[in-house]
Structures are given as structure tokens and as C-alpha cells.
Backbone bond lengths (Angstrom), bond angles and torsions (degrees), N, CA, C in turn:
res aa  C-N    CA-C-N  psi(-1)  N-CA   C-N-CA  omega(-1)  CA-C   N-CA-C  phi
1 M - - - 1.447 - - 1.576 108.73 -
2 L 1.343 116.91 134.48 1.396 122.88 -174.03 1.553 109.59 -74.28
3 L 1.303 118.72 150.68 1.358 121.57 -179.01 1.527 112.87 -90.50
4 P 1.299 121.43 145.03 1.458 123.92 -174.31 1.537 112.76 -70.09
5 F 1.353 117.70 -39.20 1.536 120.68 -172.94 1.448 106.81 -149.90
6 Y 1.379 116.80 154.76 1.409 127.08 170.43 1.560 106.61 -85.51
7 T 1.332 115.41 -41.99 1.483 119.23 -179.21 1.582 107.13 -126.19
8 P 1.259 119.62 92.00 1.474 120.10 -178.67 1.519 113.44 -58.58
9 G 1.251 115.70 156.82 1.438 125.42 171.73 1.554 113.55 82.84
10 I 1.276 119.79 2.99 1.458 121.74 169.31 1.439 117.19 -126.40
11 I 1.309 124.93 172.05 1.436 125.42 179.02 1.515 109.23 -81.04
12 E 1.296 115.54 109.50 1.490 121.12 -176.46 1.527 113.42 -114.80
13 A 1.248 119.58 136.78 1.486 122.85 177.38 1.520 107.07 -115.26
14 G 1.349 113.20 136.28 1.438 119.68 173.71 1.520 108.74 -100.07
15 C 1.343 118.78 144.40 1.474 124.76 -173.79 1.505 109.35 -128.96
16 D 1.259 119.83 140.91 1.490 123.94 167.38 1.517 107.00 -156.11
17 E 1.374 111.90 165.69 1.482 120.37 -178.83 1.494 111.84 -127.18
18 A 1.346 117.45 167.85 1.385 124.72 179.40 1.481 110.50 -143.32
19 G 1.312 118.39 135.96 1.435 122.64 174.49 1.581 112.65 103.87
20 R 1.370 117.32 14.89 1.419 117.05 -175.66 1.505 112.27 -68.77
21 G 1.366 120.22 -33.76 1.355 122.76 -177.43 1.507 118.13 -91.71
22 C 1.344 114.69 10.22 1.473 118.72 -173.22 1.583 110.57 -83.46
23 L 1.288 114.25 164.81 1.494 122.97 179.65 1.534 109.35 -95.28
24 A 1.254 114.16 -15.14 1.538 115.65 -176.28 1.501 107.03 -147.74
25 G 1.367 113.66 159.92 1.437 122.78 172.83 1.549 113.11 87.59
26 S 1.297 111.74 163.68 1.460 116.60 177.52 1.528 113.91 -68.40
27 V 1.354 117.14 160.39 1.460 118.79 166.39 1.604 107.51 -94.82
28 Y 1.323 112.11 138.38 1.487 120.21 -178.66 1.473 109.23 -110.84
29 A 1.318 116.16 143.74 1.521 122.03 170.01 1.357 108.58 -133.74
30 A 1.331 116.02 160.31 1.484 125.06 177.12 1.556 109.98 -136.46
31 A 1.308 113.84 149.38 1.517 120.84 173.87 1.466 106.21 -129.54
32 V 1.284 118.59 133.10 1.496 124.93 -171.82 1.502 110.45 -133.99
33 I 1.273 120.26 129.05 1.510 126.02 170.06 1.546 105.65 -108.93
34 L 1.267 114.33 125.95 1.485 119.96 -178.27 1.577 107.22 -108.02
35 P 1.379 117.17 156.67 1.417 119.80 179.64 1.522 110.74 -64.67
36 P 1.403 116.44 153.11 1.449 120.96 -176.66 1.501 115.36 -54.11
37 D 1.345 115.83 -33.88 1.535 118.27 -173.80 1.530 110.46 -104.21
38 Y 1.401 119.31 23.90 1.481 122.74 -168.69 1.507 111.77 -71.95
39 H 1.347 116.45 138.70 1.404 122.81 172.40 1.538 109.12 -140.84
40 N 1.334 116.82 140.49 1.484 117.09 175.23 1.514 103.85 -160.66
41 E 1.371 113.76 101.24 1.481 116.65 -177.01 1.519 117.12 -67.15
42 K 1.347 114.16 -11.25 1.489 118.02 179.56 1.527 108.89 -84.77
43 L 1.322 120.88 -16.16 1.457 120.88 -177.81 1.535 110.51 -69.10
44 N 1.330 114.33 136.51 1.456 120.46 -179.86 1.581 107.20 -162.73
45 D 1.334 112.22 168.00 1.487 116.40 174.90 1.451 108.16 -50.35
46 S 1.358 116.59 132.01 1.515 123.07 -173.34 1.572 109.62 -59.81
47 K 1.265 116.77 -26.73 1.545 120.39 -178.58 1.558 108.01 -71.24
48 Q 1.297 118.76 -20.57 1.500 119.47 178.05 1.497 116.49 -92.86
49 L 1.363 114.81 4.67 1.466 121.19 -178.28 1.436 110.32 -112.38
50 T 1.364 115.38 157.71 1.483 117.17 172.29 1.504 111.35 -80.14
51 S 1.315 117.46 170.66 1.540 117.34 -179.71 1.551 108.08 -65.32
52 K 1.219 120.41 -39.75 1.460 123.04 178.60 1.453 111.78 -56.95
53 Q 1.372 115.21 -48.21 1.542 121.62 -179.59 1.557 111.27 -62.63
54 R 1.359 114.79 -38.90 1.494 120.06 176.51 1.445 112.72 -62.00
55 Y 1.317 120.79 -45.21 1.450 120.77 -174.60 1.479 110.32 -77.51
56 A 1.374 119.50 -28.90 1.461 119.75 174.46 1.558 109.37 -70.67
57 L 1.303 116.41 -35.52 1.500 117.84 177.38 1.502 111.86 -71.12
58 R 1.345 116.45 -30.75 1.444 115.63 179.52 1.578 112.15 -62.42
59 E 1.205 117.47 -38.51 1.435 124.60 175.55 1.530 112.80 -59.31
60 E 1.359 113.49 -44.02 1.531 119.20 177.70 1.523 108.74 -67.35
61 I 1.363 117.58 -45.23 1.433 119.96 -175.97 1.537 109.91 -59.42
62 E 1.316 116.45 -48.80 1.415 122.64 -175.90 1.524 112.30 -61.41
63 H 1.298 113.41 -37.87 1.483 123.68 180.00 1.562 110.34 -69.04
64 D 1.377 113.09 -43.57 1.513 118.70 -172.06 1.517 115.67 -89.15
65 A 1.302 115.79 -28.18 1.467 117.09 -174.43 1.525 116.53 -61.80
66 V 1.270 119.60 145.46 1.473 124.70 173.96 1.562 106.27 -64.83
67 A 1.345 116.72 -41.39 1.430 124.47 175.20 1.450 110.49 -160.14
68 W 1.345 112.63 153.90 1.540 120.36 175.49 1.491 110.29 -154.16
69 S 1.317 117.79 153.39 1.472 120.16 -176.75 1.522 107.78 -157.30
70 L 1.313 114.78 154.93 1.504 122.03 175.68 1.564 109.48 -112.99
71 G 1.344 112.36 147.67 1.493 120.22 171.61 1.419 109.61 -127.35
72 I 1.375 118.42 139.98 1.488 122.40 -174.37 1.508 106.20 -130.30
73 V 1.349 112.39 140.48 1.518 120.22 170.98 1.565 106.43 -130.77
74 T 1.340 113.50 123.16 1.467 116.82 -174.17 1.521 114.53 -73.91
75 A 1.321 113.16 170.93 1.437 120.04 -177.90 1.577 107.96 -65.31
76 K 1.269 117.72 -36.70 1.501 120.75 178.81 1.553 111.12 -63.02
77 E 1.344 111.98 -41.83 1.505 118.21 176.57 1.474 111.85 -66.36
78 I 1.365 117.38 -36.39 1.443 119.92 179.73 1.469 109.01 -62.18
79 D 1.442 119.82 -45.39 1.365 123.46 -178.70 1.535 110.38 -60.71
80 E 1.320 115.82 -34.66 1.487 119.53 -176.59 1.528 112.93 -77.89
81 M 1.412 119.51 -25.51 1.429 117.84 -168.30 1.565 112.35 -125.82
82 N 1.337 119.79 -5.06 1.486 130.55 -176.42 1.514 108.75 81.53
83 I 1.287 111.39 160.54 1.516 116.59 -170.63 1.556 115.79 -73.52
84 L 1.360 116.32 -29.94 1.445 119.13 -179.97 1.512 106.08 -69.55
85 R 1.334 118.98 -52.03 1.511 121.43 178.83 1.488 111.79 -58.69
86 A 1.354 117.54 -35.38 1.499 120.71 -179.07 1.450 108.86 -68.60
87 S 1.349 120.31 -45.60 1.444 124.25 179.41 1.555 112.14 -56.38
88 I 1.305 114.28 -45.29 1.481 120.63 -179.44 1.579 108.37 -68.77
89 T 1.327 113.49 -41.83 1.487 113.94 175.93 1.453 116.85 -61.04
90 A 1.326 116.21 -34.21 1.454 120.30 175.62 1.542 111.47 -66.03
91 M 1.318 110.97 -38.05 1.505 113.06 176.30 1.577 111.96 -68.87
92 H 1.288 116.58 -37.41 1.545 117.87 172.49 1.483 110.65 -60.62
93 R 1.338 116.70 -37.92 1.438 115.26 -177.66 1.608 114.11 -70.26
94 A 1.332 109.32 -33.91 1.456 114.27 174.48 1.548 111.13 -66.97
95 I 1.271 119.09 -37.30 1.487 122.15 178.14 1.515 106.16 -67.35
96 D 1.346 118.43 -39.48 1.468 121.48 177.79 1.600 113.17 -53.50
97 G 1.339 110.76 -33.91 1.409 115.59 -168.85 1.591 112.04 -90.46
98 L 1.308 117.78 -4.03 1.449 117.45 179.48 1.522 113.43 -70.93
99 K 1.347 111.26 137.26 1.512 114.24 -171.54 1.542 109.18 -84.98
100 V 1.320 117.78 -11.87 1.444 126.06 173.08 1.626 107.87 -115.10
101 R 1.317 114.59 126.94 1.510 117.16 -176.19 1.511 106.49 -84.30
102 P 1.424 111.79 124.32 1.431 116.03 179.70 1.519 112.58 -78.47
103 Q 1.323 115.32 158.90 1.518 119.03 179.53 1.548 107.89 -101.59
104 H 1.346 118.66 -11.03 1.424 120.84 -177.29 1.497 107.49 -153.56
105 L 1.274 121.04 144.11 1.444 125.58 174.10 1.582 113.71 -119.45
106 I 1.325 112.87 139.39 1.472 117.21 172.60 1.527 106.60 -119.40
107 I 1.257 114.94 126.80 1.558 122.25 -170.59 1.489 108.78 -114.09
108 D 1.299 120.79 133.58 1.477 126.19 175.04 1.491 106.87 -72.91
109 G 1.416 114.59 128.87 1.442 119.99 -179.79 1.429 114.71 110.35
110 N 1.342 117.31 -164.75 1.390 120.46 -176.04 1.602 116.09 -125.99
111 R 1.382 114.30 3.40 1.419 122.81 179.72 1.541 111.41 -125.98
112 F 1.330 116.78 135.90 1.429 121.38 177.11 1.547 109.04 -168.16
113 Y 1.382 111.45 138.79 1.476 118.17 177.75 1.536 104.79 -92.00
114 P 1.347 116.93 129.46 1.542 119.04 -174.54 1.529 107.37 -55.96
115 Y 1.393 109.89 140.24 1.421 123.83 177.39 1.527 104.93 -88.08
116 P 1.349 119.12 135.97 1.447 119.81 -171.93 1.624 110.92 -55.87
117 H 1.228 117.32 126.46 1.514 128.70 170.42 1.543 113.32 63.41
118 I 1.347 116.65 18.38 1.489 115.72 177.73 1.561 104.05 -130.45
119 P 1.342 117.97 119.45 1.525 117.86 177.07 1.518 110.24 -68.41
120 H 1.349 111.85 160.00 1.522 114.65 -177.86 1.494 107.00 -146.54
121 N 1.246 112.94 164.87 1.511 124.59 172.04 1.569 108.23 -135.64
122 T 1.294 118.13 135.83 1.427 123.90 175.47 1.501 107.41 -91.84
123 V 1.331 120.63 144.26 1.483 122.67 179.44 1.516 105.99 -137.83
124 V 1.330 113.94 114.50 1.526 118.68 173.66 1.445 109.41 -65.04
125 K 1.329 114.57 132.18 1.445 123.36 -177.78 1.521 111.59 57.87
126 G 1.380 116.18 38.50 1.423 122.18 -176.08 1.443 114.33 -66.34
127 D 1.374 114.90 -27.35 1.503 116.27 177.54 1.514 115.52 -65.91
128 G 1.287 115.41 -10.78 1.497 120.55 176.49 1.533 110.87 -105.67
129 K 1.354 115.05 6.14 1.454 116.09 -176.83 1.504 116.32 -123.65
130 Y 1.316 112.79 -32.58 1.524 121.09 -176.30 1.590 113.64 -122.57
131 L 1.345 111.93 132.75 1.559 115.48 -172.73 1.538 106.46 -59.14
132 S 1.316 121.84 -45.30 1.544 121.19 -174.24 1.429 110.26 -63.74
133 I 1.253 120.23 -39.52 1.513 118.97 -178.43 1.541 107.61 -72.16
134 A 1.343 118.86 -39.72 1.451 121.67 173.78 1.497 111.93 -54.58
135 A 1.303 113.00 -48.67 1.476 118.84 176.71 1.557 115.39 -59.76
136 A 1.356 114.24 -37.16 1.479 119.41 176.62 1.552 109.43 -65.98
137 S 1.371 113.87 -41.63 1.499 117.35 -177.64 1.497 110.80 -61.36
138 I 1.378 116.60 -37.55 1.488 121.44 -176.75 1.516 108.16 -68.90
139 L 1.345 115.43 -43.87 1.540 114.98 -175.59 1.608 105.62 -70.42
140 A 1.273 118.69 -41.94 1.416 116.26 -175.46 1.579 111.80 -65.22
141 K 1.329 113.72 -41.49 1.490 117.08 176.65 1.501 115.43 -66.60
142 T 1.277 119.99 -43.62 1.467 120.47 179.76 1.509 116.46 -66.27
143 Y 1.332 111.98 -40.15 1.482 118.77 -179.54 1.509 109.09 -74.25
144 R 1.223 122.79 -29.19 1.466 126.23 175.02 1.526 107.26 -74.39
145 D 1.273 116.82 -42.73 1.548 114.99 176.44 1.501 112.16 -59.64
146 D 1.388 116.59 -41.83 1.443 118.48 178.31 1.547 109.94 -58.27
147 Y 1.273 117.23 -44.67 1.489 122.54 -179.23 1.518 108.39 -62.49
148 M 1.233 119.57 -45.82 1.498 119.73 -175.85 1.619 108.97 -67.39
149 K 1.278 116.93 -31.66 1.448 119.02 178.19 1.505 109.16 -69.01
150 K 1.390 120.94 -33.69 1.367 121.22 176.03 1.494 111.49 -67.15
151 L 1.405 114.50 -41.26 1.466 117.07 -179.44 1.571 110.40 -65.19
152 H 1.326 116.34 -32.48 1.398 120.69 177.42 1.624 111.62 -58.73
153 E 1.251 115.46 -33.70 1.534 116.48 175.38 1.449 113.43 -62.95
154 E 1.332 118.29 -29.98 1.432 127.92 -175.69 1.588 106.40 -86.41
155 Y 1.267 117.96 -41.89 1.457 122.01 -176.15 1.648 107.27 -129.49
156 P 1.300 115.55 84.64 1.526 117.60 -175.27 1.450 116.87 -79.54
157 F 1.359 121.26 13.07 1.467 121.32 -168.60 1.549 112.59 -97.58
158 Y 1.323 119.33 2.44 1.416 119.29 -169.10 1.494 113.29 -123.23
159 G 1.356 118.30 -2.49 1.431 121.87 -177.87 1.488 117.00 71.58
160 W 1.319 119.03 27.73 1.444 123.04 -170.59 1.601 107.25 -70.26
161 D 1.358 120.16 -16.25 1.491 119.36 -176.46 1.545 107.26 -76.32
162 H 1.328 118.90 -11.76 1.538 122.26 176.76 1.439 115.34 -128.26
163 N 1.401 120.10 -23.12 1.480 119.07 178.74 1.522 112.10 -106.51
164 A 1.362 115.34 0.52 1.512 123.45 171.90 1.545 111.52 51.12
165 G 1.320 116.09 24.23 1.526 117.67 175.75 1.482 114.26 93.94
166 Y 1.371 118.27 -0.66 1.496 118.76 178.35 1.520 110.79 -71.41
167 P 1.341 116.58 163.17 1.420 120.22 -174.62 1.524 115.80 -79.75
168 T 1.290 116.76 63.75 1.425 121.26 174.43 1.482 115.37 -79.73
169 K 1.327 122.37 163.01 1.452 124.40 179.01 1.523 110.36 -56.87
170 E 1.317 117.74 -40.25 1.489 123.22 -178.79 1.517 106.77 -63.59
171 H 1.331 118.23 -47.38 1.425 117.79 -177.65 1.523 112.88 -65.35
172 R 1.287 120.26 -37.65 1.396 123.43 -179.03 1.533 110.56 -73.20
173 K 1.315 118.42 -32.77 1.510 122.49 174.57 1.556 108.38 -65.99
174 G 1.340 117.45 -40.88 1.389 121.18 177.48 1.501 113.52 -57.47
175 I 1.388 115.41 -42.09 1.459 119.71 179.48 1.624 110.24 -69.00
176 E 1.318 110.95 -36.14 1.506 115.19 176.21 1.515 115.16 -61.34
177 I 1.320 115.45 -39.73 1.423 122.74 -176.76 1.547 110.65 -87.18
178 H 1.321 122.88 -45.87 1.416 125.25 -169.71 1.576 113.18 -107.97
179 G 1.322 115.40 -4.17 1.434 117.46 -178.19 1.547 112.55 80.34
180 T 1.327 115.57 -163.18 1.375 119.51 -176.03 1.549 112.23 -103.72
181 T 1.344 118.04 168.42 1.495 124.46 179.39 1.572 109.78 -117.54
182 P 1.266 117.73 170.76 1.406 118.21 174.13 1.557 115.17 -63.14
183 Y 1.325 116.05 -9.06 1.483 121.81 -176.20 1.481 108.40 -98.83
184 H 1.306 120.62 -8.39 1.544 115.71 178.73 1.515 111.60 -80.03
185 R 1.316 115.48 148.88 1.442 125.90 -178.81 1.508 106.59 -88.78
186 M 1.285 115.66 104.34 1.490 126.23 -163.71 1.609 108.80 -74.75
187 T 1.325 115.53 -17.86 1.423 119.53 179.03 1.483 110.94 -88.26
188 F 1.321 120.57 -0.39 1.495 124.75 179.28 1.512 109.95 -92.74
189 N 1.333 118.27 159.40 1.425 123.98 173.32 1.529 108.90 -80.08
190 L 1.349 114.11 85.97 1.445 122.10 -165.46 1.626 111.17 -68.69
191 T 1.281 114.08 -34.18 1.490 115.55 -175.21 1.454 115.79 -106.00
192 G 1.327 112.59 -15.77 1.510 116.66 -179.03 1.490 110.65 86.03
193 S 1.431 116.97 5.51 1.496 122.15 -175.47 1.484 105.62 -138.46
194 T 1.265 116.73 121.17 1.497 120.04 177.14 1.560 108.95 -62.02
195 Q 1.350 115.68 -40.19 1.442 118.54 -179.14 1.484 116.04 -58.79
196 L 1.349 114.93 -42.81 1.420 122.51 175.47 1.523 111.75 -64.13
197 E 1.322 117.98 -41.08 1.440 120.58 178.07 1.491 111.29 -59.59
198 L 1.304 116.14 -41.43 1.480 120.42 -176.74 1.544 106.32 -65.94
199 K 1.305 116.81 -38.65 1.509 117.15 176.38 1.507 114.24 -57.74
200 F 1.369 114.03 -36.62 1.506 115.17 -174.59 1.592 107.20 -77.48
201 E 1.342 113.90 -27.36 1.447 114.84 178.52 1.506 117.54 -71.76
202 D 1.241 115.51 -21.59 1.550 124.84 179.67 1.533 109.21 -66.04
């Protein structure tokens, strides 16, 4: 059973991101503040849920949360700043958008750049330990999936409607045959083969 808060008695926001390991598309992050007495036994790490469960929970989270917000960093920005900085920047942007200012942050993972004037704790596998991080993981994942499905309509050669831009064989085969798009992260190992990458650079 997930814990309600890392630090009880204060306004705490949970943060998580989605899309860090993808070859294409923006990285999405979410920040969520839940009510003090919140309980939801269905909430869990988004990776442990089906797509149907995630979208159903998204509606509940958005209805129940004290505040929630998304932050986005584009593929172009990712190439400019590296994926770690981009993931943390997306979380900062999500925190920026909260209509209620948190007094404490809990961050999924083990790396974070301090957000101005708000203390934080990082929690490895936090999306499986704390409700607010789990809620943030669901929002980040579902909104990013929606975004990748829209990109798939524009570029249907990579399977983004079901692989969400992750490095599947289908995605890499699409790059080999059709080349890259403006949404690909050009600093990533797109094909899994240095030789193929050199061919695309020529």
C-alpha cells in the first residue's frame, strides 16, 4: 500500500517524468498535490497498470487533486541540454504551473536540481511508494502517450501510437528506412548502430 506523504502536515507535491528513455518526442513531467486525507487503493506506479487503468485514474487524480500541472521539454531542448537536465527541467516547469505552492517536494529517482526555496527529497522507485508520485507518473505517462499518438498521425512509420517513441525494433527499422523527423532526439543512439548513424550523417 502506497504512503500518503513523505512529510505529513505540510503541502507536499510529488513529481515524476515520462519519456526519458525514448528516441523521439518531448519528455513530460507532472507535479501533483493530493488532499491531506487522500486514499486511493488503485493508485500505483504507472508501469504496473494497464492503459485503461491509467486513463481511468487520470480522471480521478485530476478531480481529486488539490493541484496538478504538467511540464514539457522538447526534443530540440533535450539535444541542447542532455536528457538528465531536460527531465529535471520538465519537473521544474510542472512545479512552476501548480496553482498551490508546495512546501515540500518528493521526486521520483535519485537526481534533482533544487527548486528555488522549496526543500525536496528524492525517492528511488518513488512511484511505487508514495501516492503523489504515483499520481504524477500516471499524468505524465498518459499525456505523453496522447502526444505521441498525435505525432504518429503526422509520421506513421515508427509505431509511435503503441511504442511511444521508445527504442523498439520497429522504431529503429523505421529510422533506417525513412530517416529521422524533427521530433527525433539527434544526440541519442537512434539506430543502435554507429555505422548506420554515420550513413545518415552523410
